[in-house]
KEFI-913634 format. One record per residue (C-alpha): residue in one letter; x, y, z. Coordinates in steps of 0.1 Angstrom, whole numbers, padded with zeros to 4 digits, always signed. Each point is the difference from the previous one (the first is absolute). Layout:
<atoms>
AXYZ...
</atoms>
This chain:
<atoms>
M+0000+0000+0000T+0014+0034-0010H-0024+0022+0018S-0003+0020-0032K+0037+0008-0001T+0023-0001-0031G+0034-0014+0000L+0025+0012-0025C+0027-0022-0015I+0025+0021-0015E+0020-0015-0028A+0037-0004+0009H+0015+0024-0028D-0025+0027+0009L+0009-0004+0036A+0037+0002-0007A-0003+0032-0023S-0020+0018+0026K+0025-0011+0028L+0029+0012-0022A-0017+0034-0008A+0004+0007+0040Y+0038-0008-0005R+0005-0009+0036E+0028-0025+0008K-0024-0025+0015D-0021+0001-0032K+0030-0004-0024E+0011-0030+0022F-0035-0014-0004V+0000+0002-0036R+0034-0013-0001L-0012-0032+0018L-0028-0002-0024L+0025-0001-0028I+0023-0024+0017E-0030-0025+0006K-0011+0005-0035M-0034+0013+0012I+0002+0028-0024D+0015+0003-0035V+0024+0027-0010K-0017+0008-0032I-0035+0003+0015I+0012+0021+0030T+0018+0023-0026K-0032+0004-0019R-0021+0007+0031I+0026+0026+0011S-0002+0016-0035E-0039+0004+0005L+0003+0016+0035N-0014+0035+0003V+0031+0015+0016E+0025+0026-0010A+0023-0009-0028K+0031+0003+0021L-0013-0026+0026R-0012-0024-0027E+0035+0001-0016R+0016-0007+0035L-0024-0029+0006L+0007-0015-0035Q+0038+0005+0005W-0002-0017+0035V-0019-0031-0014K+0026-0003-0028I+0029+0002+0023T-0015-0022+0026A-0009-0027-0026E+0035+0000-0014E+0014-0005+0034L-0023-0027+0007K+0008-0017-0032G+0036+0000+0009P+0030-0008-0025E-0008-0019-0030
</atoms>
């Protein structure tokens, strides 16, 4: 029984993008763990960040952070 309450299930990439928009260390670490555990995909999170309604400067910083973080997690080839 929900007692007329609605629960929201936020999609992982949307959650990650909104967390990164806050750009706090704890949120970046959270998203980093999502990437490590393969709960989110780099291409999809990049697309979601590109769609955020934020200042262009912040959007570019977030995209750069994802790119660098993904490269670090990939390690040497």
